[in-house]
Backbone as JSON Lines, residues from 0, in Angstrom:
{"i":0,"aa":"Q","n":[0.96,-1.44,0.11],"ca":[-0.03,-0.14,-0.21],"c":[1.16,1.3,-0.09]}
{"i":1,"aa":"V","n":[0.67,1.97,-0.51],"ca":[0.68,3.45,-0.3],"c":[-0.28,4.84,-0.75]}
{"i":2,"aa":"Q","n":[0.75,5.28,-0.06],"ca":[-0.47,6.88,0.79],"c":[0.02,7.8,-0.29]}
{"i":3,"aa":"L","n":[-0.71,9.11,-0.27],"ca":[-0.19,9.78,-0.87],"c":[-1.24,11.27,-0.54]}
{"i":4,"aa":"V","n":[0.17,12.26,-0.67],"ca":[-0.75,13.06,0.22],"c":[-0.16,14.58,-0.25]}
{"i":5,"aa":"E","n":[-0.8,15.37,-0.99],"ca":[-0.58,16.27,-2.03],"c":[-1.22,17.27,-1.1]}
{"i":6,"aa":"S","n":[0.3,18.9,-1.4],"ca":[-0.06,19.82,-0.84],"c":[0.4,21.02,-1.68]}
{"i":7,"aa":"G","n":[0.16,22.35,-0.87],"ca":[0.82,23.21,-2.19],"c":[0.14,24.44,-3.16]}
{"i":8,"aa":"G","n":[-1.99,23.69,-2.87],"ca":[-2.64,24.18,-4.65],"c":[-2.81,25.34,-3.25]}
{"i":9,"aa":"G","n":[-4.21,26.18,-4.37],"ca":[-4.31,28.14,-3.84],"c":[-4.75,28.91,-4.95]}
{"i":10,"aa":"L","n":[-4.94,30.42,-4.61],"ca":[-4.86,31.0,-5.59],"c":[-4.0,31.64,-5.69]}
{"i":11,"aa":"V","n":[-3.99,32.02,-7.27],"ca":[-2.77,32.78,-7.52],"c":[-3.17,33.24,-9.02]}
{"i":12,"aa":"Q","n":[-2.8,35.22,-8.89],"ca":[-3.22,35.05,-10.54],"c":[-2.58,34.97,-11.04]}
{"i":13,"aa":"A","n":[-2.59,35.21,-12.52],"ca":[-1.91,34.6,-14.34],"c":[0.16,35.55,-14.23]}
{"i":14,"aa":"G","n":[-0.07,34.27,-14.61],"ca":[1.9,34.96,-14.04],"c":[2.25,34.75,-13.3]}
{"i":15,"aa":"G","n":[2.17,34.11,-12.09],"ca":[2.46,33.82,-11.13],"c":[2.7,32.29,-10.54]}
{"i":16,"aa":"S","n":[3.44,32.19,-9.97],"ca":[3.52,30.7,-9.75],"c":[3.09,29.76,-8.34]}
{"i":17,"aa":"L","n":[2.73,28.57,-8.45],"ca":[2.8,27.62,-7.17],"c":[3.89,26.62,-7.05]}
{"i":18,"aa":"R","n":[3.79,25.74,-6.1],"ca":[4.31,24.48,-6.44],"c":[3.69,23.48,-4.72]}
{"i":19,"aa":"L","n":[3.7,22.14,-6.2],"ca":[2.84,21.45,-5.43],"c":[4.24,20.41,-4.95]}
{"i":20,"aa":"S","n":[3.63,20.1,-3.87],"ca":[4.05,18.83,-3.59],"c":[2.99,17.46,-3.25]}
{"i":21,"aa":"C","n":[4.72,16.19,-3.35],"ca":[3.19,14.91,-2.35],"c":[4.11,13.99,-1.91]}
{"i":22,"aa":"A","n":[3.96,13.27,-0.85],"ca":[4.36,12.62,0.31],"c":[3.81,11.45,0.1]}
{"i":23,"aa":"A","n":[4.85,10.59,-0.65],"ca":[4.11,8.63,-0.24],"c":[4.95,8.75,0.75]}
{"i":24,"aa":"S","n":[3.99,7.68,0.63],"ca":[4.6,6.81,2.66],"c":[4.04,5.36,2.62]}
{"i":25,"aa":"G","n":[4.35,4.53,3.4],"ca":[4.21,2.65,2.82],"c":[4.56,2.33,2.78]}
{"i":26,"aa":"R","n":[4.98,1.87,0.96],"ca":[5.45,0.98,-0.04],"c":[6.98,1.68,-0.47]}
{"i":27,"aa":"T","n":[7.14,2.45,0.77],"ca":[8.2,3.98,-0.01],"c":[9.61,3.27,-0.78]}
{"i":28,"aa":"G","n":[10.01,1.89,-0.53],"ca":[10.82,1.43,-0.92],"c":[11.07,0.66,-2.48]}
{"i":29,"aa":"S","n":[9.96,0.81,-2.91],"ca":[10.24,0.09,-4.12],"c":[10.37,1.1,-5.3]}
{"i":30,"aa":"R","n":[10.81,0.79,-6.39],"ca":[11.33,2.13,-7.38],"c":[10.11,2.17,-8.51]}
{"i":31,"aa":"Y","n":[8.65,3.37,-8.58],"ca":[8.12,3.57,-9.24],"c":[8.11,4.32,-9.91]}
{"i":32,"aa":"A","n":[7.4,4.59,-10.97],"ca":[6.6,5.96,-11.49],"c":[6.24,7.08,-10.88]}
{"i":33,"aa":"M","n":[5.98,7.95,-10.99],"ca":[5.11,9.35,-10.48],"c":[5.05,9.57,-11.03]}
{"i":34,"aa":"G","n":[3.49,10.64,-11.3],"ca":[2.85,11.57,-12.48],"c":[2.15,12.19,-11.47]}
{"i":35,"aa":"W","n":[1.24,13.99,-12.52],"ca":[0.73,14.02,-11.76],"c":[-1.09,14.0,-13.11]}
{"i":36,"aa":"F","n":[-1.32,14.13,-12.9],"ca":[-2.84,14.83,-13.61],"c":[-3.74,15.89,-13.08]}
{"i":37,"aa":"R","n":[-4.57,15.82,-14.12],"ca":[-5.18,17.39,-13.59],"c":[-7.01,16.84,-13.54]}
{"i":38,"aa":"Q","n":[-7.95,18.08,-12.67],"ca":[-9.63,17.77,-13.18],"c":[-9.53,18.66,-13.05]}
{"i":39,"aa":"A","n":[-10.52,19.9,-14.61],"ca":[-10.91,20.67,-14.26],"c":[-12.32,20.48,-14.24]}
{"i":40,"aa":"P","n":[-13.19,21.95,-13.67],"ca":[-14.63,21.92,-13.59],"c":[-15.1,21.55,-15.54]}
{"i":41,"aa":"G","n":[-15.8,20.35,-15.31],"ca":[-16.46,19.61,-15.88],"c":[-15.67,19.07,-17.06]}
{"i":42,"aa":"K","n":[-15.12,18.89,-16.77],"ca":[-13.87,17.65,-17.82],"c":[-13.53,16.42,-17.48]}
{"i":43,"aa":"E","n":[-12.71,15.87,-18.25],"ca":[-11.9,14.65,-17.29],"c":[-10.44,15.0,-17.24]}
{"i":44,"aa":"R","n":[-10.32,14.01,-16.52],"ca":[-9.07,14.09,-15.59],"c":[-7.82,14.27,-16.7]}
{"i":45,"aa":"E","n":[-7.28,14.73,-16.6],"ca":[-6.09,14.83,-18.13],"c":[-4.68,14.41,-16.92]}
{"i":46,"aa":"F","n":[-3.9,13.96,-18.06],"ca":[-2.21,13.47,-17.73],"c":[-1.93,15.28,-17.94]}
{"i":47,"aa":"V","n":[-0.01,15.27,-16.89],"ca":[0.31,16.62,-16.84],"c":[1.32,16.47,-16.69]}
{"i":48,"aa":"A","n":[1.79,15.49,-16.32],"ca":[3.91,14.96,-16.04],"c":[3.96,13.89,-15.18]}
{"i":49,"aa":"R","n":[4.9,13.29,-16.13],"ca":[5.26,12.03,-14.87],"c":[6.77,11.68,-14.56]}
{"i":50,"aa":"I","n":[7.7,11.65,-13.79],"ca":[7.99,11.13,-13.64],"c":[9.32,9.53,-13.41]}
{"i":51,"aa":"S","n":[10.54,8.97,-14.29],"ca":[11.08,7.65,-13.72],"c":[11.73,7.96,-12.83]}
{"i":52,"aa":"W","n":[11.75,6.53,-12.31],"ca":[12.32,6.08,-11.19],"c":[14.21,6.02,-11.42]}
{"i":53,"aa":"P","n":[14.85,6.73,-10.89],"ca":[14.41,8.05,-10.1],"c":[14.72,8.78,-10.68]}
{"i":54,"aa":"G","n":[14.25,9.19,-11.86],"ca":[14.13,10.32,-11.83],"c":[14.64,11.44,-13.33]}
{"i":55,"aa":"R","n":[15.1,10.08,-14.14],"ca":[16.3,10.73,-15.78],"c":[15.38,11.21,-16.03]}
{"i":56,"aa":"F","n":[13.76,10.6,-16.64],"ca":[13.08,10.91,-16.91],"c":[11.95,11.05,-17.2]}
{"i":57,"aa":"T","n":[11.65,12.65,-17.55],"ca":[10.37,13.06,-17.22],"c":[9.33,13.24,-18.91]}
{"i":58,"aa":"D","n":[8.25,12.84,-18.23],"ca":[7.26,13.33,-19.71],"c":[6.44,14.51,-19.28]}
{"i":59,"aa":"Y","n":[5.35,15.71,-20.41],"ca":[5.11,16.84,-20.08],"c":[3.98,16.5,-21.19]}
{"i":60,"aa":"I","n":[2.71,17.33,-20.75],"ca":[1.23,17.59,-22.04],"c":[1.98,18.97,-21.96]}
{"i":61,"aa":"D","n":[1.89,18.97,-24.21],"ca":[2.75,19.88,-24.9],"c":[2.33,21.58,-24.23]}
{"i":62,"aa":"S","n":[0.68,21.32,-23.64],"ca":[0.8,22.63,-22.89],"c":[0.98,23.35,-22.01]}
{"i":63,"aa":"V","n":[1.86,22.84,-21.37],"ca":[2.13,22.86,-19.99],"c":[4.45,23.1,-20.1]}
{"i":64,"aa":"K","n":[5.02,22.29,-20.77],"ca":[5.74,22.5,-21.19],"c":[6.83,23.61,-21.75]}
{"i":65,"aa":"G","n":[7.96,24.09,-20.67],"ca":[8.78,25.43,-20.65],"c":[7.98,25.78,-19.56]}
{"i":66,"aa":"R","n":[7.2,24.94,-18.62],"ca":[6.21,26.23,-17.56],"c":[6.15,25.21,-15.97]}
{"i":67,"aa":"F","n":[6.22,23.53,-15.99],"ca":[5.92,23.16,-15.28],"c":[7.72,22.45,-15.42]}
{"i":68,"aa":"T","n":[7.79,22.06,-14.04],"ca":[8.71,21.21,-13.35],"c":[8.09,20.13,-12.94]}
{"i":69,"aa":"I","n":[8.87,18.8,-13.08],"ca":[8.0,17.27,-12.02],"c":[9.9,16.88,-12.02]}
{"i":70,"aa":"S","n":[10.4,16.49,-10.22],"ca":[11.26,16.32,-10.14],"c":[10.79,15.5,-8.66]}
{"i":71,"aa":"R","n":[12.44,14.57,-8.13],"ca":[11.4,13.79,-6.43],"c":[12.6,13.48,-6.71]}
{"i":72,"aa":"D","n":[12.19,13.62,-4.53],"ca":[13.57,13.76,-3.55],"c":[13.29,12.02,-3.3]}
{"i":73,"aa":"N","n":[14.25,11.54,-3.75],"ca":[13.81,9.9,-3.6],"c":[14.49,9.71,-1.24]}
{"i":74,"aa":"D","n":[15.0,10.18,-0.89],"ca":[15.05,9.87,0.62],"c":[14.74,11.15,0.8]}
{"i":75,"aa":"K","n":[13.67,11.5,0.77],"ca":[12.73,12.52,1.28],"c":[11.02,11.28,0.94]}
{"i":76,"aa":"N","n":[11.51,10.39,-0.38],"ca":[9.82,10.27,-0.93],"c":[9.04,11.5,-1.07]}
{"i":77,"aa":"T","n":[8.86,11.87,-2.27],"ca":[8.48,13.77,-2.33],"c":[8.91,13.74,-3.87]}
{"i":78,"aa":"V","n":[7.72,13.86,-4.25],"ca":[7.57,14.21,-5.83],"c":[7.4,16.01,-5.7]}
{"i":79,"aa":"T","n":[7.46,16.65,-6.48],"ca":[6.87,18.34,-7.11],"c":[6.87,18.64,-8.26]}
{"i":80,"aa":"L","n":[5.78,19.24,-7.92],"ca":[5.42,19.39,-9.5],"c":[5.67,22.11,-9.46]}
{"i":81,"aa":"Q","n":[6.75,22.05,-9.6],"ca":[6.5,23.15,-9.95],"c":[5.94,23.95,-10.77]}
{"i":82,"aa":"M","n":[5.21,25.1,-10.78],"ca":[4.15,25.75,-11.49],"c":[4.98,26.7,-12.21]}
{"i":83,"aa":"N","n":[5.23,27.79,-12.93],"ca":[5.38,28.85,-13.7],"c":[4.52,29.2,-14.78]}
{"i":84,"aa":"S","n":[4.29,31.07,-14.73],"ca":[4.13,31.4,-15.58],"c":[2.01,30.61,-15.54]}
{"i":85,"aa":"L","n":[1.73,30.84,-14.41],"ca":[0.45,29.92,-14.57],"c":[-0.63,30.69,-15.03]}
{"i":86,"aa":"K","n":[-1.87,30.09,-16.28],"ca":[-3.2,31.07,-17.04],"c":[-4.14,30.23,-16.04]}
{"i":87,"aa":"P","n":[-5.37,31.29,-16.9],"ca":[-6.47,30.77,-15.95],"c":[-6.43,28.85,-16.85]}
{"i":88,"aa":"E","n":[-6.76,28.24,-17.61],"ca":[-6.48,27.39,-18.04],"c":[-6.29,26.33,-17.2]}
{"i":89,"aa":"D","n":[-4.78,26.52,-16.53],"ca":[-4.7,26.2,-16.25],"c":[-5.05,25.32,-14.41]}
{"i":90,"aa":"T","n":[-6.23,26.21,-14.39],"ca":[-7.15,26.05,-13.11],"c":[-7.74,24.43,-13.15]}
{"i":91,"aa":"A","n":[-7.4,23.63,-12.23],"ca":[-8.02,22.35,-11.53],"c":[-7.76,21.8,-10.49]}
{"i":92,"aa":"V","n":[-8.48,20.71,-10.34],"ca":[-7.69,19.98,-9.22],"c":[-6.27,18.66,-9.52]}
{"i":93,"aa":"Y","n":[-5.19,19.17,-8.65],"ca":[-4.01,18.59,-9.55],"c":[-4.34,17.35,-8.23]}
{"i":94,"aa":"Y","n":[-4.3,16.09,-8.52],"ca":[-3.37,14.5,-8.72],"c":[-2.32,14.16,-8.84]}
{"i":95,"aa":"C","n":[-1.77,13.15,-7.96],"ca":[-0.04,12.97,-7.7],"c":[-0.59,11.35,-7.42]}
{"i":96,"aa":"A","n":[-0.16,10.29,-8.26],"ca":[-0.77,9.23,-8.96],"c":[0.76,8.8,-8.66]}
{"i":97,"aa":"A","n":[0.87,7.52,-7.89],"ca":[1.92,6.21,-8.43],"c":[1.78,4.91,-8.46]}
{"i":98,"aa":"D","n":[2.85,4.84,-9.68],"ca":[2.45,3.31,-10.4],"c":[3.35,3.1,-10.15]}
{"i":99,"aa":"T","n":[2.75,1.96,-8.92],"ca":[4.51,0.77,-8.53],"c":[4.65,-0.08,-8.99]}
{"i":100,"aa":"G","n":[3.58,0.13,-9.9],"ca":[3.89,-1.81,-10.78],"c":[5.47,-1.42,-12.95]}
{"i":101,"aa":"S","n":[6.07,-0.07,-12.4],"ca":[7.1,0.18,-13.3],"c":[7.47,0.7,-13.03]}
{"i":102,"aa":"P","n":[9.34,1.43,-13.06],"ca":[10.03,2.61,-13.35],"c":[10.07,3.57,-14.0]}
{"i":103,"aa":"I","n":[9.43,3.0,-14.95],"ca":[8.72,4.54,-16.18],"c":[7.17,4.71,-16.58]}
{"i":104,"aa":"S","n":[6.58,3.23,-16.82],"ca":[4.86,3.99,-16.86],"c":[4.96,5.03,-18.24]}
{"i":105,"aa":"G","n":[4.03,5.66,-17.97],"ca":[3.02,6.07,-19.01],"c":[2.49,7.28,-18.87]}
{"i":106,"aa":"R","n":[1.02,7.54,-19.78],"ca":[0.34,8.47,-19.29],"c":[-0.86,8.18,-19.32]}
{"i":107,"aa":"G","n":[-0.91,7.95,-19.4],"ca":[-2.55,6.34,-19.04],"c":[-2.6,6.37,-17.67]}
{"i":108,"aa":"Q","n":[-3.97,6.5,-17.59],"ca":[-4.36,7.38,-15.8],"c":[-4.67,5.92,-15.4]}
{"i":109,"aa":"N","n":[-4.8,4.5,-15.63],"ca":[-5.52,2.85,-15.62],"c":[-3.71,2.98,-15.59]}
{"i":110,"aa":"L","n":[-2.88,3.05,-15.26],"ca":[-1.18,2.34,-15.4],"c":[-0.84,3.63,-13.76]}
{"i":111,"aa":"Y","n":[-1.93,3.93,-13.41],"ca":[-1.59,4.99,-12.4],"c":[-2.88,3.64,-10.8]}
{"i":112,"aa":"D","n":[-2.06,3.16,-10.08],"ca":[-2.42,2.07,-9.5],"c":[-2.64,2.86,-7.31]}
{"i":113,"aa":"Y","n":[-2.56,3.81,-7.87],"ca":[-2.43,5.0,-5.94],"c":[-2.49,6.3,-6.16]}
{"i":114,"aa":"W","n":[-3.44,7.34,-5.91],"ca":[-3.93,8.39,-6.47],"c":[-4.1,9.06,-4.72]}
{"i":115,"aa":"G","n":[-3.21,10.33,-4.94],"ca":[-3.44,11.29,-4.45],"c":[-5.32,11.77,-3.48]}
{"i":116,"aa":"Q","n":[-5.91,12.67,-3.0],"ca":[-6.77,13.15,-2.7],"c":[-7.41,14.96,-3.19]}
{"i":117,"aa":"G","n":[-6.18,14.54,-3.95],"ca":[-5.87,16.17,-5.03],"c":[-5.99,17.39,-4.2]}
{"i":118,"aa":"T","n":[-5.4,18.3,-4.61],"ca":[-5.27,20.1,-4.05],"c":[-6.24,20.74,-5.55]}
{"i":119,"aa":"Q","n":[-6.79,21.12,-4.92],"ca":[-7.38,23.0,-5.68],"c":[-5.99,23.83,-6.08]}
{"i":120,"aa":"V","n":[-5.79,24.59,-7.75],"ca":[-5.2,25.0,-7.84],"c":[-6.03,26.05,-8.72]}
{"i":121,"aa":"T","n":[-6.17,27.52,-8.55],"ca":[-6.69,28.24,-9.37],"c":[-6.32,29.84,-9.83]}
{"i":122,"aa":"V","n":[-6.07,29.83,-11.32],"ca":[-5.86,30.62,-11.75],"c":[-6.3,32.32,-12.54]}
{"i":123,"aa":"S","n":[-6.59,32.81,-11.39],"ca":[-7.5,34.27,-11.51],"c":[-6.65,34.81,-13.25]}
{"i":124,"aa":"S","n":[-7.69,35.48,-13.98],"ca":[-6.64,36.54,-15.09],"c":[-6.95,37.82,-13.94]}
């Protein structure tokens, strides 16, 4: 079992920055990929970014490339999503997820078997 807890969401003006963190507990000794997803009001949840174990490979959707950075601290069992130059369309609930079956994973939500409760990010124009 893996427990994931997100933090760092909030309200920010367009052009601002937020840093989301995801703390993992439980089966933390395993080597697995981590991802961030988001769900905007009235829309389906979508992939945002992922990072492999131990962190050499990262992947982003086109709309956040150059603005968001995913990283991980394997000693502290945390994954971070640094979000810069935020836009109103980034407004969503952001979820951290773990794919305990793979050190690389992919973009599909069905690959991830553990999820956090989500943290709200609101970007005002």
